[in-house]
C-alpha positions in Angstrom: 97.9 77.8 112.8 98.1 75.6 115.3 99.1 76.6 118.9 100.7 74.8 121.7 101.9 74.9 125.2 105.0 74.0 126.6 105.3 74.5 130.7 108.4 73.4 132.9 108.2 70.4 134.5 109.4 69.9 138.1 113.3 69.5 138.4 113.3 70.0 134.3 116.7 71.8 133.2 116.2 75.0 131.1 118.1 73.2 128.4 115.5 70.2 128.5 112.5 72.4 128.0 114.0 74.0 125.0 114.8 71.2 123.3 111.4 69.9 123.9 110.0 72.9 122.8 111.9 72.6 119.9 110.8 69.3 119.4 107.0 69.7 119.4 107.5 72.9 117.6 109.1 71.0 114.4 106.4 67.7 114.8 103.7 70.2 114.5 105.0 71.5 111.5 104.4 75.1 112.1 107.8 76.4 111.4 108.0 74.5 107.8 104.7 76.0 106.5 105.9 79.6 107.8 109.0 79.1 105.8 106.8 78.3 102.6 104.5 80.8 102.7 107.6 83.4 103.2 108.9 82.4 99.5 105.6 81.5 98.0 105.7 82.7 94.1 102.4 84.1 92.7 100.7 82.6 89.5 101.8 84.5 86.8 98.5 85.8 85.5 97.0 85.3 81.9 98.8 87.9 80.4 102.0 87.0 81.1 101.4 83.4 80.3 100.5 84.7 76.9 103.5 86.8 76.3 105.9 84.0 77.6 104.4 81.7 75.1 104.7 84.2 72.3 108.2 84.7 73.2 109.3 81.3 72.8 107.3 80.6 69.9 109.4 83.2 67.9 112.8 82.3 69.8 111.6 79.3 68.1 111.2 80.6 64.9 114.2 82.4 64.6 116.1 79.2 65.8 115.1 77.4 63.0 115.6 80.7 60.5 118.8 80.3 61.3 119.1 76.5 61.4 118.2 76.9 57.8 120.4 79.3 56.9 123.3 77.2 58.4 124.3 79.6 60.7 123.8 77.7 64.1 
């Protein structure tokens, strides 16, 4: 992770220092990467993917069965 330091310049107000710090933080992209990694989703395991596919196929099979019977 990138680090940076912002020091108060001569005759600079606190507000302008905070504004300069915020701009530098936004431009560096540190905050956006931290927020993205906070809500990162884990990849599904192979077993979970297989189960999802089997569930989907079962639902499709049931739907076509109901369709042929005229209930959909």
